[in-house]
Legacy VTK file of the C-alpha trace (Angstrom):
# vtk DataFile Version 3.0
C-alpha trace
ASCII
DATASET POLYDATA
POINTS 218 float
-198.360 6.186 39.325
-198.700 4.071 36.207
-195.615 2.165 35.065
-194.699 1.517 31.437
-193.863 -1.941 30.137
-190.959 -2.682 27.816
-193.008 -2.432 24.630
-194.497 0.935 25.608
-191.073 2.293 26.443
-189.357 0.931 23.331
-192.202 1.382 20.863
-193.845 4.584 22.115
-191.814 6.662 24.578
-188.411 6.266 22.878
-189.662 7.310 19.394
-191.643 10.138 20.984
-188.478 11.330 22.707
-186.609 11.293 19.384
-189.290 13.496 17.815
-189.325 15.957 20.717
-185.551 16.327 20.868
-185.316 16.618 17.106
-188.013 19.275 17.067
-186.176 21.130 19.834
-182.967 21.137 17.820
-184.700 22.284 14.644
-186.978 24.861 16.235
-185.471 27.269 18.811
-188.947 28.007 20.202
-189.344 24.369 21.191
-185.797 24.237 22.532
-186.520 26.555 25.445
-189.635 24.590 26.345
-188.209 21.062 26.131
-184.527 21.426 26.992
-183.712 23.026 30.310
-180.462 23.170 32.264
-182.392 23.011 35.537
-184.436 19.849 35.009
-186.783 19.075 37.910
-188.625 15.874 38.730
-191.863 17.527 37.644
-190.262 18.712 34.411
-188.981 15.215 33.719
-192.432 13.766 34.348
-193.984 16.286 31.971
-191.400 15.441 29.316
-192.192 11.716 29.649
-195.902 12.446 29.231
-195.215 14.576 26.149
-192.940 11.863 24.767
-195.699 9.302 25.305
-198.243 11.459 23.498
-195.827 12.180 20.650
-194.980 8.483 20.458
-198.636 7.560 20.100
-198.979 9.994 17.208
-195.811 8.633 15.619
-197.361 5.161 15.855
-199.866 6.244 13.204
-196.965 6.831 10.824
-195.484 3.517 11.939
-198.665 1.681 11.027
-198.395 3.060 7.506
-194.705 2.164 7.253
-195.430 -1.355 8.490
-198.300 -1.894 6.054
-196.366 -0.700 3.013
-193.135 -2.462 3.917
-194.539 -5.917 4.586
-196.834 -5.719 1.586
-193.681 -5.487 -0.512
-192.532 -8.729 1.126
-195.762 -10.624 0.608
-197.086 -10.194 4.139
-195.696 -10.117 7.650
-193.262 -12.867 8.700
-195.912 -14.606 10.806
-197.873 -15.001 7.571
-194.903 -16.489 5.705
-195.477 -19.792 7.487
-198.936 -19.978 5.951
-197.880 -18.969 2.442
-194.603 -20.905 2.394
-192.549 -17.766 1.794
-189.060 -17.438 3.246
-187.245 -20.035 5.337
-188.303 -19.336 8.897
-188.999 -23.009 9.544
-187.697 -26.170 7.939
-190.112 -28.411 6.055
-190.364 -30.956 8.911
-190.983 -28.123 11.397
-193.710 -26.639 9.211
-195.362 -30.043 8.947
-195.174 -30.554 12.718
-196.602 -27.074 13.265
-199.598 -27.885 11.099
-200.235 -31.056 13.089
-199.820 -29.367 16.474
-202.146 -26.500 15.552
-204.909 -29.036 15.126
-204.103 -31.269 18.093
-203.031 -28.716 20.682
-205.383 -25.865 19.864
-208.293 -28.121 18.877
-208.671 -26.402 15.517
-210.243 -27.833 12.392
-207.723 -26.931 9.721
-207.594 -27.708 5.995
-205.065 -30.197 4.658
-202.677 -27.390 3.721
-201.926 -24.198 5.630
-201.973 -22.367 2.287
-205.750 -22.891 2.247
-206.187 -20.864 5.459
-207.259 -17.283 4.795
-205.046 -14.423 5.953
-207.775 -13.197 8.323
-208.230 -16.633 9.879
-204.465 -17.094 10.193
-204.189 -13.869 12.173
-206.523 -15.367 14.762
-204.496 -18.590 14.795
-201.223 -16.775 15.466
-202.805 -14.883 18.358
-203.977 -18.157 19.838
-200.480 -19.581 19.375
-199.029 -16.660 21.299
-201.613 -17.074 24.061
-200.686 -20.755 24.402
-196.973 -19.942 24.581
-197.477 -17.090 27.060
-199.652 -19.301 29.287
-196.648 -21.611 29.702
-194.318 -18.738 30.555
-192.295 -19.100 27.350
-192.970 -15.713 25.757
-189.965 -13.847 27.177
-187.795 -13.912 24.059
-190.835 -13.362 21.847
-191.774 -10.221 23.771
-188.177 -8.982 23.582
-188.137 -9.386 19.811
-191.529 -7.677 19.600
-190.289 -4.780 21.715
-187.205 -4.312 19.551
-189.375 -4.545 16.448
-191.613 -1.803 17.833
-188.584 0.288 18.786
-187.127 0.203 15.285
-190.510 0.809 13.684
-190.865 3.837 15.939
-187.378 5.070 15.072
-188.158 4.815 11.360
-191.396 6.728 11.843
-189.901 9.428 14.070
-187.021 10.019 11.654
-189.439 10.301 8.745
-191.361 12.915 10.716
-188.146 14.772 11.546
-186.947 14.719 7.933
-190.240 16.284 6.854
-190.020 18.803 9.698
-186.461 19.706 8.687
-187.512 20.482 5.125
-190.554 22.456 6.254
-188.521 24.409 8.828
-185.859 25.596 6.406
-184.683 24.399 3.004
-181.098 24.693 4.276
-181.778 21.703 6.523
-181.783 19.281 3.591
-178.570 17.656 4.856
-180.224 16.953 8.195
-183.219 15.522 6.353
-180.985 13.194 4.326
-179.209 12.093 7.495
-182.550 11.264 9.095
-183.555 9.227 6.051
-180.242 7.351 6.037
-180.603 6.417 9.703
-184.233 5.486 9.082
-183.088 3.034 6.402
-180.797 1.331 8.923
-183.626 1.148 11.470
-185.918 -0.274 8.773
-183.499 -3.131 8.156
-183.415 -3.799 11.903
-187.221 -3.749 12.005
-187.273 -6.328 9.230
-184.775 -8.520 11.070
-186.643 -8.440 14.385
-189.930 -9.125 12.612
-188.448 -12.367 11.300
-186.972 -13.217 14.701
-190.356 -12.692 16.336
-192.187 -14.983 13.919
-189.572 -17.738 14.088
-189.380 -17.665 17.886
-193.171 -17.668 18.227
-193.611 -20.894 16.276
-190.477 -22.592 17.622
-191.653 -22.024 21.187
-195.080 -23.374 20.261
-193.485 -26.521 18.855
-191.594 -26.978 22.140
-194.716 -26.883 24.314
-195.395 -30.163 26.137
-198.654 -31.753 25.029
-199.671 -32.844 28.526
-199.937 -29.235 29.743
-202.127 -28.224 26.851
-204.514 -31.145 26.920
-205.502 -30.588 30.578
-205.420 -32.856 33.640
-206.664 -36.383 33.358
-206.658 -36.381 29.539
LINES 1 219
218 0 1 2 3 4 5 6 7 8 9 10 11 12 13 14 15 16 17 18 19 20 21 22 23 24 25 26 27 28 29 30 31 32 33 34 35 36 37 38 39 40 41 42 43 44 45 46 47 48 49 50 51 52 53 54 55 56 57 58 59 60 61 62 63 64 65 66 67 68 69 70 71 72 73 74 75 76 77 78 79 80 81 82 83 84 85 86 87 88 89 90 91 92 93 94 95 96 97 98 99 100 101 102 103 104 105 106 107 108 109 110 111 112 113 114 115 116 117 118 119 120 121 122 123 124 125 126 127 128 129 130 131 132 133 134 135 136 137 138 139 140 141 142 143 144 145 146 147 148 149 150 151 152 153 154 155 156 157 158 159 160 161 162 163 164 165 166 167 168 169 170 171 172 173 174 175 176 177 178 179 180 181 182 183 184 185 186 187 188 189 190 191 192 193 194 195 196 197 198 199 200 201 202 203 204 205 206 207 208 209 210 211 212 213 214 215 216 217
């Protein structure tokens, strides 16, 4: 049987579970199907599968939330290093990062990271992650990414539930407002973990020993 990793559980199954339970509470017809007093192993397995499917659909909403939110902030935190926005790294660290990107990853970079296009920088950050993961230093990065995905999923699932509450019955407007309020809290957590992820990614890259990246005998 296939096992789920931390990101799939936090970013897909958990938000999918929120949507299913919320739908069961709002719609009595769903309640009898999803919530049973006599839960069997097979029933639990079916619920996990449904939660996974629902979570994947919620991810589509999450992609929209992510795009709109980070556009308001001038790009995702990993892009702030390139544009000089925010204070994820100090000036000496940013300078060292620019030097190490060229020497460790064998990349031909312009004199300033601001001259790198957003599309090209996306490829650079993926290569940075690959270098960090190859040295077994991606544990904290993956944890931050998982928590980021979890909160993005919570925001998305609560937005879906708030819409479902209004559609189900206009008397559920209080429940819809509660969902939106909780979603706002989760959005702030998503923002925080996005910054943590970007900072940890580049800090760990700066800490990589050069001898392991340059290969034996070099």
